[in-house]
N, C-alpha and C positions, 0 to 999 in steps of 0.2 A: 156749626158745631151744636150738638144737642145740649140742652140745659134743662134745669129743673128749678123749682122755687128757691133753692139754696144757691143757685149760680151754676157754673159749669160742672158737669158731672164728675170730671176727673178731680175736682177740688175735694171731693169726699175722701180721697186718698191721703190728704194732707191734714196734719193736726199735730198737737204736742205729743211728745213721748210720755208714756206712763212708766215711771221709774219706781222700783221697790224702795221702801224706806231704807236709809243707810244703816239703821239699827238692825234690819233684817239681813241685808246683804252689804256689808261694809265695802265702800269704794267701788261698788258695781258701776254706778253712773260714770264716775271719773274714768275708770278703766275702759269701759265700752266706748265712751266718747273719744278717748285717746286712740283706741284701736281703729275706730271709724275715721278719725282724722288721718291716721297713717294710711288707711286704705284709700282715702280720697286723694292723697298725694300720689300713691301708686297708680290710681286710676288715671290721673292727669298725665303721668309719664307714659302709660300704656296708650292713651288716646293720641298723644303726640307721635308715638312710634307707629301707630296704625296709619296716621296721616302720611308719615314718611314712606311707609310700605306702599301706599297708593301714589307715591311720587308727588305729593302735595306738600306745601309748607307745613311745618310742625304745628303751627297754631291754627290750621284750617278749621278745626272743629270747635275752637274756643268760643266763638259767638253762641254756640248751642248751649253752653253751660254757664253763661253769665246771667245775671238778673234773676229770672224766675225759673231757673232750672230745677228739676225735681230729682232728688236723690232719695234712695230708699235703702234701708239696712234691715237685716233680720238675723235672728239667732234661731235656728231650727234644731229640734231635738228628735232624733230617730231612735225609738226605743228598741232594744234588743228583743227578739222574739222569734216567732215562726218565720220561715222564709217568706220573701215577698218584697214588694217595693215600699220604700219609705217616701219616695216621690216618683210618680209615674213619668213616662217620657214626655218631654216638652222642650220648648225653647223659650228663653226669656224675652219679654216684649221690649225691654229698654235697649240702651246702647251697648252696654257691656256689664258683666257681673264678675266680681272678684270673690272667689270662694276660698276661705282659709281651710286648709286640709289638716287632717289628723293622721300622722304617720304611725298609727297604732293598729296592729292586727286585731281583728274581731270587732271593729267599729263600723262595719258597713263600708260602702264605697260609692264614689261618684263614678258613673260610667258615661261615655259619650258614644254617639253613633255617627261616625263620619259620613259625609255625603256619598251616596252610592254604595255604601256597605250594608250588609245585613247582620253583621256580628257587632255586639256592643264591646267596647274597649274600656278596660279599667283605667281610670285616671289616677295613677299611683303617685303619691307625694314623694319627693326626693328626700326631704328632711323636715325637721321641726320648723314651722313657720312657712312652709311651702304654700303657695296659692295656685289655684286653677283659675283660668280666665275663660269665661263663656262669652262669645260674641252674641249680641242680641239682635232682635228683629229690626229695631230702628237703624242700626248700623247696616244691616243687610239692605234695607230700603234706600238709605242714603247713598250707598255705593252701587246701587242697581245690581245687586247680587255678586259683586266682586268679592265681598267678604260675607260669608254665610253665617246665619245664626246657628249656634251650637245646640244640636238636639242632645239632651242628656237626661239622666235619671239617677236616683239614689237607691241602691240595694240595701235593704235593712240588715243590721248586724245579726249574726246568729244568736240563738238563745244563750243566756248567761251560762247555763249548764254546759254548753258546748264551747265555752271560751269567749263568747261575745260580750260586748259591753255597749251601753248606750253611746250614741254618737251625737255630738253637738257641732253644728256647722254655722260659722259666722259668714255672712255674705253682705256685700254692698253692691247695689245696682246703680248704674248711672244712666 
């Protein structure tokens, strides 16, 4: 494993969160930590279901997430504007990603490219609080390709004058 003077290279991805002052954004930290706690529980249930789909015991992946497991969460803002991509085509490197969706017209959209297809499919939320789950490259590797990483992108919202509005996406990667 490559290393540098600071230790293992991947350790640079770890560190304390930087929170805005509560006077600037009241309850932000509390609310976000609560949301990400809920997403962690959901992620555990999804990981168990994935194991069962592979005809493995539900706790088969549990050792991967004990001890020094790396979890990552982000809040992305996709500004309304000219057409184009807010996030280009990619698959996530982790095990899985849970994306909280906004069921609002004019906020841009998550699109997926299924294996063997040439057309992007809109990932449409069913209702408020809906989540999309993207399988990651680590899961693809661990399952020898039985479960494939989800290739996806985000289309920017249309300009505000055309009825668009900024889109905020909360996501948690495991």
